[in-house]
DRENDO-1510 file (C-alpha; in Angstrom, 1 decimal, always signed):
<recs>
REC; n; res; u; v; w
REC; 1; MET; +50.7; -46.3; -16.0 .
REC; 2; GLN; +47.9; -46.7; -13.5 .
REC; 3; SER; +49.8; -49.0; -11.2 .
REC; 4; ILE; +52.7; -46.6; -11.1 .
REC; 5; LEU; +50.5; -43.7; -10.2 .
REC; 6; GLN; +49.0; -45.8; -7.4 .
REC; 7; ARG; +52.3; -46.8; -5.9 .
REC; 8; LEU; +52.9; -43.0; -5.9 .
REC; 9; GLY; +49.8; -42.6; -3.8 .
REC; 10; LYS; +47.7; -40.9; -6.6 .
REC; 11; HIS; +44.7; -42.7; -8.2 .
REC; 12; TYR; +43.5; -42.1; -11.6 .
REC; 13; ASN; +41.1; -43.6; -14.1 .
REC; 14; PRO; +42.9; -44.7; -17.3 .
REC; 15; GLU; +40.4; -42.6; -19.2 .
REC; 16; ASP; +41.5; -39.4; -17.3 .
REC; 17; LEU; +45.1; -39.7; -18.7 .
REC; 18; ASN; +46.2; -38.1; -21.9 .
REC; 19; THR; +47.8; -40.7; -24.1 .
REC; 20; TYR; +49.5; -40.0; -27.2 .
REC; 21; ASN; +50.6; -42.3; -30.5 .
REC; 22; TYR; +53.4; -41.2; -32.9 .
REC; 23; GLU; +51.1; -39.3; -35.0 .
REC; 24; SER; +49.3; -37.4; -32.3 .
REC; 25; SER; +52.8; -36.6; -30.6 .
REC; 26; ARG; +54.0; -35.2; -34.0 .
REC; 27; ILE; +51.0; -32.8; -34.2 .
REC; 28; GLU; +51.3; -31.8; -30.7 .
REC; 29; MET; +55.0; -31.0; -30.9 .
REC; 30; ASP; +54.4; -29.0; -34.2 .
REC; 31; LYS; +51.8; -27.1; -32.5 .
REC; 32; LYS; +53.9; -26.2; -29.6 .
REC; 33; SER; +56.9; -25.3; -32.0 .
REC; 34; GLU; +54.8; -23.1; -34.1 .
REC; 35; ALA; +53.2; -21.2; -30.9 .
REC; 36; LEU; +57.0; -20.4; -29.8 .
REC; 37; PHE; +58.7; -20.1; -32.9 .
REC; 38; GLY; +56.1; -18.9; -35.5 .
REC; 39; LYS; +55.2; -20.1; -39.0 .
REC; 40; LYS; +57.8; -20.9; -41.5 .
REC; 41; LYS; +57.9; -21.3; -45.2 .
REC; 42; ASP; +59.5; -24.7; -45.4 .
REC; 43; ALA; +58.1; -27.4; -43.3 .
REC; 44; GLY; +61.1; -29.7; -43.8 .
REC; 45; ILE; +63.8; -27.6; -42.4 .
REC; 46; PRO; +64.5; -26.5; -38.8 .
REC; 47; TYR; +63.7; -23.0; -37.5 .
REC; 48; ILE; +66.5; -20.5; -37.6 .
REC; 49; MET; +67.5; -18.1; -34.8 .
REC; 50; VAL; +69.9; -15.2; -35.4 .
REC; 51; THR; +71.5; -13.2; -32.8 .
REC; 52; PHE; +71.4; -9.4; -33.3 .
REC; 53; ASP; +74.4; -7.2; -32.2 .
REC; 54; ALA; +74.6; -3.5; -32.0 .
REC; 55; THR; +75.3; -2.9; -35.7 .
REC; 56; PHE; +71.9; -4.3; -36.5 .
REC; 57; ALA; +70.4; -1.4; -35.0 .
REC; 58; ASP; +71.4; +0.8; -38.0 .
REC; 59; ASN; +71.2; -2.0; -40.8 .
REC; 60; TYR; +67.7; -2.3; -42.1 .
REC; 61; ALA; +68.8; -4.0; -45.3 .
REC; 62; LEU; +70.6; -6.8; -43.4 .
REC; 63; ILE; +67.5; -7.7; -41.2 .
REC; 64; LYS; +65.3; -7.7; -44.5 .
REC; 65; ASN; +67.9; -10.1; -46.1 .
REC; 66; LEU; +67.9; -12.4; -43.3 .
REC; 67; LEU; +64.2; -12.6; -43.1 .
REC; 68; GLN; +64.1; -13.4; -46.8 .
REC; 69; ASN; +66.6; -16.0; -46.2 .
REC; 70; GLY; +64.9; -17.9; -43.6 .
REC; 71; MET; +65.3; -16.3; -40.3 .
REC; 72; ASN; +62.4; -17.3; -37.9 .
REC; 73; VAL; +63.4; -15.7; -34.5 .
REC; 74; ALA; +65.5; -12.7; -33.9 .
REC; 75; ARG; +67.6; -12.9; -30.6 .
REC; 76; ILE; +68.6; -10.0; -28.5 .
REC; 77; ASN; +71.2; -10.6; -25.8 .
REC; 78; CYS; +70.4; -8.2; -22.9 .
REC; 79; ALA; +73.9; -8.9; -21.6 .
REC; 80; HIS; +74.9; -6.3; -24.4 .
REC; 81; ASP; +74.0; -2.7; -25.3 .
REC; 82; ASP; +70.8; -1.2; -23.7 .
REC; 83; GLU; +67.1; -0.4; -24.2 .
REC; 84; VAL; +67.7; +2.3; -26.9 .
REC; 85; THR; +69.7; +0.0; -29.0 .
REC; 86; TRP; +67.2; -2.8; -28.6 .
REC; 87; SER; +64.3; -0.6; -29.5 .
REC; 88; LYS; +66.1; +0.2; -32.7 .
REC; 89; MET; +66.8; -3.4; -33.6 .
REC; 90; ILE; +63.1; -4.4; -32.8 .
REC; 91; HIS; +61.7; -1.0; -34.9 .
REC; 92; LYS; +63.8; -2.1; -37.9 .
REC; 93; LEU; +62.8; -6.0; -37.5 .
REC; 94; LYS; +59.1; -5.1; -37.3 .
REC; 95; ARG; +59.6; -2.8; -40.4 .
REC; 96; ALA; +61.2; -5.6; -42.4 .
REC; 97; CYS; +58.4; -8.0; -41.3 .
REC; 98; ARG; +55.7; -5.5; -42.7 .
REC; 99; TYR; +57.5; -4.9; -45.9 .
REC; 100; THR; +58.4; -8.6; -46.6 .
REC; 101; ASN; +55.1; -10.0; -45.1 .
REC; 102; LEU; +57.2; -12.5; -43.3 .
REC; 103; PRO; +56.8; -13.3; -39.7 .
REC; 104; CYS; +59.7; -13.4; -37.0 .
REC; 105; LYS; +59.5; -13.9; -33.4 .
REC; 106; ILE; +61.4; -11.9; -31.0 .
REC; 107; TYR; +63.6; -13.6; -28.3 .
REC; 108; MET; +65.4; -11.8; -25.5 .
REC; 109; ASP; +68.1; -13.4; -23.5 .
REC; 110; MET; +68.5; -12.2; -20.0 .
REC; 111; ALA; +72.1; -11.6; -19.0 .
REC; 112; GLY; +72.0; -13.9; -15.8 .
REC; 113; PRO; +75.0; -13.9; -13.4 .
REC; 114; LYS; +78.3; -12.7; -14.8 .
REC; 115; ILE; +80.9; -15.0; -13.6 .
REC; 116; ARG; +83.9; -13.2; -15.5 .
REC; 117; VAL; +87.6; -12.8; -14.8 .
REC; 118; ILE; +88.6; -9.5; -12.9 .
REC; 119; LEU; +92.4; -9.1; -12.6 .
REC; 120; LEU; +93.0; -7.5; -9.2 .
REC; 121; ASN; +96.9; -7.5; -9.1 .
REC; 122; LYS; +99.3; -8.5; -11.8 .
REC; 123; GLY; +98.1; -7.5; -15.3 .
REC; 124; ARG; +95.4; -5.2; -14.0 .
REC; 125; GLU; +96.3; -2.3; -16.3 .
REC; 126; LYS; +96.8; -4.3; -19.4 .
REC; 127; GLY; +93.8; -6.4; -18.9 .
REC; 128; LYS; +95.9; -9.7; -19.2 .
REC; 129; ALA; +98.6; -11.7; -17.2 .
REC; 130; LYS; +101.1; -14.3; -18.4 .
REC; 131; VAL; +100.3; -17.7; -16.9 .
REC; 132; ARG; +102.0; -21.2; -17.2 .
REC; 133; GLU; +101.1; -24.7; -16.4 .
REC; 134; GLY; +101.9; -25.7; -12.9 .
REC; 135; GLN; +101.6; -22.2; -11.8 .
REC; 136; LEU; +99.6; -21.2; -8.5 .
REC; 137; ILE; +97.3; -18.3; -8.9 .
REC; 138; TRP; +94.7; -17.0; -6.4 .
REC; 139; LEU; +90.9; -16.4; -6.6 .
REC; 140; SER; +89.9; -13.7; -4.0 .
REC; 141; GLU; +87.8; -10.6; -3.8 .
REC; 142; GLU; +90.6; -8.7; -1.7 .
REC; 143; THR; +93.4; -6.7; -3.2 .
REC; 144; THR; +95.8; -6.9; -0.2 .
REC; 145; GLY; +98.1; -9.5; +1.2 .
REC; 146; PHE; +99.6; -10.6; -2.1 .
REC; 147; LEU; +103.0; -10.6; -3.7 .
REC; 148; GLU; +103.6; -8.3; -6.7 .
REC; 149; ASP; +104.0; -11.1; -9.1 .
REC; 150; ASP; +100.9; -12.9; -7.8 .
REC; 151; VAL; +98.0; -13.3; -10.4 .
REC; 152; VAL; +94.9; -12.8; -8.4 .
REC; 153; ILE; +91.4; -12.9; -9.9 .
REC; 154; SER; +87.9; -12.2; -8.9 .
REC; 155; PRO; +84.9; -14.1; -10.2 .
REC; 156; ASN; +82.8; -11.1; -10.2 .
REC; 157; GLU; +80.0; -12.7; -8.0 .
REC; 158; PRO; +79.8; -12.6; -4.3 .
REC; 159; GLY; +79.8; -15.9; -2.5 .
REC; 160; ILE; +81.6; -17.9; -4.9 .
REC; 161; ILE; +85.0; -17.9; -3.2 .
REC; 162; THR; +83.7; -19.3; +0.1 .
REC; 163; ALA; +81.6; -22.0; -1.7 .
REC; 164; LEU; +84.7; -23.6; -3.3 .
REC; 165; LYS; +86.4; -26.7; -1.9 .
REC; 166; LYS; +89.8; -28.4; -2.3 .
REC; 167; GLY; +90.1; -30.4; -5.4 .
REC; 168; GLU; +87.3; -28.9; -7.3 .
REC; 169; ARG; +88.0; -28.0; -11.1 .
REC; 170; VAL; +87.9; -24.5; -12.5 .
REC; 171; TYR; +87.7; -23.6; -16.2 .
REC; 172; ILE; +88.6; -20.3; -17.6 .
REC; 173; ASP; +88.0; -18.9; -21.2 .
REC; 174; ASP; +85.7; -21.7; -22.4 .
REC; 175; GLY; +87.8; -24.4; -20.9 .
REC; 176; ILE; +91.1; -23.2; -22.6 .
REC; 177; ILE; +92.5; -22.9; -18.9 .
REC; 178; LYS; +92.0; -25.5; -16.5 .
REC; 179; GLY; +92.8; -25.4; -12.8 .
REC; 180; VAL; +92.1; -27.3; -9.6 .
REC; 181; VAL; +91.5; -25.8; -6.1 .
REC; 182; GLU; +94.4; -26.6; -3.8 .
REC; 183; ALA; +93.7; -24.7; -0.7 .
REC; 184; VAL; +91.0; -22.8; +0.7 .
REC; 185; ARG; +91.4; -19.9; +3.2 .
REC; 186; LYS; +88.8; -17.3; +4.7 .
REC; 187; ASP; +88.9; -14.8; +2.2 .
REC; 188; ARG; +90.9; -16.5; -1.0 .
REC; 189; VAL; +91.5; -19.7; -2.7 .
REC; 190; SER; +94.6; -20.9; -4.3 .
REC; 191; MET; +94.2; -22.6; -7.8 .
REC; 192; ARG; +97.1; -24.8; -9.7 .
REC; 193; ILE; +96.9; -24.4; -13.3 .
REC; 194; VAL; +97.1; -27.9; -14.8 .
REC; 195; ARG; +96.5; -27.3; -18.5 .
REC; 196; ILE; +96.5; -24.5; -20.9 .
REC; 197; SER; +95.0; -25.5; -24.4 .
REC; 198; SER; +96.5; -22.5; -26.5 .
REC; 199; ASP; +99.8; -21.1; -27.6 .
REC; 200; LYS; +98.8; -17.7; -26.3 .
REC; 201; ARG; +99.5; -18.3; -22.5 .
REC; 202; SER; +97.7; -15.4; -21.0 .
REC; 203; LEU; +94.7; -15.0; -18.6 .
REC; 204; LYS; +92.5; -12.2; -20.0 .
REC; 205; ALA; +90.1; -10.0; -18.1 .
REC; 206; GLY; +86.3; -10.4; -19.0 .
REC; 207; LYS; +86.8; -14.2; -19.8 .
REC; 208; GLY; +84.4; -16.7; -18.4 .
REC; 209; ILE; +84.8; -18.9; -15.4 .
REC; 210; ASN; +83.2; -22.2; -15.0 .
REC; 211; PHE; +83.0; -24.2; -11.7 .
REC; 212; PRO; +81.5; -27.4; -12.7 .
REC; 213; ASP; +82.1; -29.3; -9.4 .
REC; 214; SER; +81.0; -26.4; -7.1 .
REC; 215; THR; +77.6; -25.7; -5.7 .
REC; 216; LEU; +77.4; -21.9; -6.1 .
REC; 217; PRO; +75.1; -19.8; -3.9 .
REC; 218; ILE; +74.1; -17.6; -7.0 .
REC; 219; SER; +70.5; -16.8; -8.0 .
REC; 220; PRO; +70.0; -16.9; -11.9 .
REC; 221; LEU; +67.6; -13.8; -11.7 .
REC; 222; THR; +69.9; -11.0; -11.1 .
REC; 223; GLY; +69.0; -7.4; -10.2 .
REC; 224; TYR; +69.9; -6.1; -13.6 .
REC; 225; ASP; +67.7; -9.0; -15.0 .
REC; 226; ARG; +64.6; -7.6; -12.9 .
REC; 227; GLU; +65.4; -4.1; -14.3 .
REC; 228; CYS; +65.0; -5.7; -17.8 .
REC; 229; LEU; +62.0; -7.5; -17.4 .
REC; 230; PRO; +59.4; -4.5; -18.0 .
REC; 231; PHE; +61.0; -4.0; -21.4 .
REC; 232; ILE; +61.3; -7.6; -22.1 .
REC; 233; CYS; +57.6; -8.1; -21.4 .
REC; 234; GLU; +56.6; -5.4; -23.6 .
REC; 235; HIS; +58.5; -6.2; -26.7 .
REC; 236; ALA; +59.5; -10.0; -26.5 .
REC; 237; ASP; +57.6; -13.1; -27.5 .
REC; 238; MET; +60.1; -15.4; -25.6 .
REC; 239; ILE; +62.6; -14.8; -22.9 .
REC; 240; GLY; +65.8; -16.7; -22.3 .
REC; 241; TYR; +66.7; -17.7; -18.7 .
REC; 242; SER; +70.3; -18.5; -18.1 .
REC; 243; PHE; +71.9; -20.5; -15.2 .
REC; 244; VAL; +68.8; -22.2; -14.3 .
REC; 245; ARG; +69.5; -25.2; -12.0 .
REC; 246; TYR; +66.4; -26.0; -10.0 .
REC; 247; PRO; +62.6; -25.9; -10.6 .
REC; 248; SER; +62.4; -23.1; -7.9 .
REC; 249; ASP; +64.5; -21.0; -10.2 .
REC; 250; LEU; +61.7; -21.3; -12.9 .
REC; 251; ALA; +59.0; -20.6; -10.6 .
REC; 252; ALA; +60.8; -17.4; -9.4 .
REC; 253; LEU; +60.9; -16.0; -12.9 .
REC; 254; ARG; +57.3; -16.9; -13.8 .
REC; 255; ASP; +56.2; -15.1; -10.5 .
REC; 256; SER; +58.1; -12.1; -11.5 .
REC; 257; LEU; +56.7; -12.0; -15.1 .
REC; 258; ARG; +53.1; -12.3; -13.9 .
REC; 259; ARG; +53.4; -9.3; -11.7 .
REC; 260; ILE; +54.5; -7.4; -14.6 .
REC; 261; SER; +52.2; -8.7; -17.4 .
REC; 262; SER; +49.0; -10.7; -17.7 .
REC; 263; THR; +50.3; -12.0; -21.0 .
REC; 264; PRO; +54.3; -12.3; -20.3 .
REC; 265; PRO; +56.7; -13.9; -22.9 .
REC; 266; LYS; +57.1; -17.5; -22.9 .
REC; 267; ILE; +60.1; -18.9; -21.1 .
REC; 268; ILE; +63.0; -20.7; -22.6 .
REC; 269; VAL; +65.3; -22.4; -20.0 .
REC; 270; LYS; +68.8; -22.7; -20.9 .
REC; 271; ILE; +70.5; -25.8; -20.1 .
REC; 272; GLU; +74.1; -25.0; -19.5 .
REC; 273; THR; +75.0; -26.6; -16.1 .
REC; 274; PRO; +75.5; -30.1; -14.7 .
REC; 275; GLU; +72.8; -29.4; -12.1 .
REC; 276; ALA; +70.4; -28.5; -15.0 .
REC; 277; VAL; +71.0; -31.8; -16.8 .
REC; 278; LYS; +70.8; -33.7; -13.6 .
REC; 279; ASN; +67.3; -31.8; -12.6 .
REC; 280; LEU; +66.0; -31.9; -16.3 .
REC; 281; PRO; +62.9; -34.0; -15.4 .
REC; 282; ALA; +61.8; -31.7; -12.7 .
REC; 283; LEU; +62.6; -28.5; -14.7 .
REC; 284; LEU; +60.3; -30.0; -17.5 .
REC; 285; LEU; +57.6; -30.6; -15.1 .
REC; 286; GLN; +57.9; -27.1; -13.7 .
REC; 287; GLY; +57.9; -25.6; -17.1 .
REC; 288; MET; +55.2; -27.6; -18.4 .
REC; 289; LYS; +53.0; -25.9; -16.0 .
REC; 290; ASP; +52.7; -23.1; -18.7 .
REC; 291; GLN; +50.9; -24.1; -22.0 .
REC; 292; TYR; +53.8; -23.1; -24.0 .
REC; 293; PHE; +57.5; -23.5; -22.9 .
REC; 294; GLY; +60.9; -24.5; -24.4 .
REC; 295; LEU; +64.6; -25.5; -23.7 .
REC; 296; MET; +67.9; -24.1; -25.2 .
REC; 297; ILE; +70.9; -26.4; -25.2 .
REC; 298; ALA; +73.7; -23.7; -24.7 .
REC; 299; ARG; +76.2; -26.1; -26.0 .
REC; 300; GLY; +79.3; -23.9; -25.3 .
REC; 301; ASP; +79.0; -23.5; -21.7 .
REC; 302; LEU; +77.3; -27.0; -21.2 .
REC; 303; ALA; +80.5; -28.6; -22.9 .
REC; 304; VAL; +82.8; -26.9; -20.5 .
REC; 305; GLU; +80.9; -27.9; -17.5 .
REC; 306; ILE; +80.2; -31.5; -18.4 .
REC; 307; GLY; +83.2; -32.2; -20.6 .
REC; 308; PHE; +83.5; -32.0; -24.3 .
REC; 309; GLU; +83.7; -35.8; -24.7 .
REC; 310; ARG; +80.2; -36.2; -23.3 .
REC; 311; MET; +78.5; -33.4; -25.3 .
REC; 312; GLY; +77.3; -35.5; -28.0 .
REC; 313; GLU; +75.7; -38.1; -25.8 .
REC; 314; ILE; +74.0; -35.4; -23.5 .
REC; 315; GLN; +72.8; -33.3; -26.1 .
REC; 316; GLU; +71.0; -36.2; -27.8 .
REC; 317; GLU; +69.4; -37.3; -24.5 .
REC; 318; ILE; +68.3; -33.9; -23.8 .
REC; 319; LEU; +66.6; -33.9; -27.3 .
REC; 320; TRP; +64.9; -37.3; -26.8 .
REC; 321; ILE; +63.6; -36.6; -23.3 .
REC; 322; SER; +62.3; -33.1; -24.5 .
REC; 323; GLU; +60.6; -34.5; -27.6 .
REC; 324; ALA; +59.0; -37.2; -25.3 .
REC; 325; ALA; +57.7; -34.3; -23.1 .
REC; 326; HIS; +56.5; -32.3; -26.3 .
REC; 327; VAL; +58.8; -29.5; -25.2 .
REC; 328; PRO; +60.5; -27.7; -28.4 .
REC; 329; VAL; +64.4; -27.2; -28.1 .
REC; 330; ILE; +66.8; -24.5; -29.4 .
REC; 331; TRP; +70.0; -26.0; -30.2 .
REC; 332; ALA; +72.6; -23.3; -29.7 .
REC; 333; THR; +76.2; -22.0; -30.0 .
REC; 334; GLN; +77.9; -22.0; -33.3 .
REC; 335; VAL; +75.9; -24.9; -34.8 .
REC; 336; LEU; +75.4; -22.9; -38.2 .
REC; 337; GLU; +78.9; -21.4; -37.9 .
REC; 338; SER; +80.3; -24.9; -38.0 .
REC; 339; LEU; +78.0; -25.7; -41.1 .
REC; 340; ASN; +79.2; -22.6; -42.7 .
REC; 341; LYS; +82.9; -23.4; -42.3 .
REC; 342; SER; +83.0; -27.0; -42.7 .
REC; 343; GLY; +79.8; -28.3; -44.5 .
REC; 344; ALA; +79.0; -30.4; -41.4 .
REC; 345; LEU; +76.8; -29.9; -38.4 .
REC; 346; PRO; +78.1; -30.9; -35.1 .
REC; 347; ARG; +77.1; -34.5; -34.3 .
REC; 348; VAL; +73.6; -35.4; -33.3 .
REC; 349; LEU; +71.7; -38.5; -34.2 .
REC; 350; LYS; +68.8; -36.7; -36.1 .
REC; 351; LEU; +67.7; -33.1; -36.8 .
REC; 352; PRO; +64.0; -32.8; -36.1 .
REC; 353; THR; +62.1; -30.2; -38.0 .
REC; 354; HIS; +60.8; -28.7; -34.8 .
REC; 355; LEU; +64.3; -27.9; -33.7 .
REC; 356; MET; +65.6; -24.5; -33.9 .
REC; 357; LEU; +69.3; -23.7; -34.6 .
REC; 358; ARG; +70.9; -20.7; -33.5 .
REC; 359; TRP; +73.2; -18.7; -35.7 .
REC; 360; ARG; +75.9; -16.1; -34.6 .
REC; 361; ASN; +76.8; -16.4; -30.9 .
REC; 362; VAL; +77.1; -13.0; -29.1 .
</recs>
């Protein structure tokens, strides 16, 4: 270790370096997991996160029942509802915690950039347009200069169209529709549909779009997110950060939080893009500047971006690297839904007790 640091131009004495063995590493990971996710009754099972939707705002009995059945963290997705609804959820959760004498952390997920289908031409009124394999459709922010039967979609974020290049892949609706950029013009891009993995061959407004090969000039911290930060700082124990790709993204959020609160919520970085996977070591080093920090493997978006065939391999590598860095991980997107329906968890080599599983994806 010392020789490596010296080659990097840094000189440390061996006694100045923190070293861990297996036992001390487990203690450190348990300490950080408890700081993030709270205490749990059964030390032998993973933590459980439950996503709240609008119906939870008026359903105290459900929240209490979830607490009594193992919920450790309540997730509120700021992409949905509003502060009034979130306040009702939080009020009922805290009431249930007092009644049951059970702890529960509050995790609030920022909405992040909304890269979603907006139909600009055919199918605009109905909110969906029929498509077929081999069809040429358009991505544009303009509504003029197209034929009546042309399918034209906007990705709902400025700057994406001009960032695309010929040959890059485009996935729509969690990868059900796959397209390839065929031609790039000044204000529009043509995309050839090469695969539709569904019997319902329609393109629906509001569905997500992924650009796994493209470098998009999009900040993960949107104007709407900044508006939500004061509420999140007041009520949340953890804040989820979407579309993070570079260490500078994490530094920007940390600076914004510290301007609002001297005790901001702990940051959970969501790993959901190829850039985030590639830059994982740098993201970990940036995040570890805080005493407590965590990752979420957003398995749905990440699988679309890197390919479903690589998902098992990549998620295991993220878990290993994070465990080595003593960074707790939330393993998310339909994990417990798969267990509930089939009796089996999605493939992973091991299930550490410091890991958190997320139930109910909203």
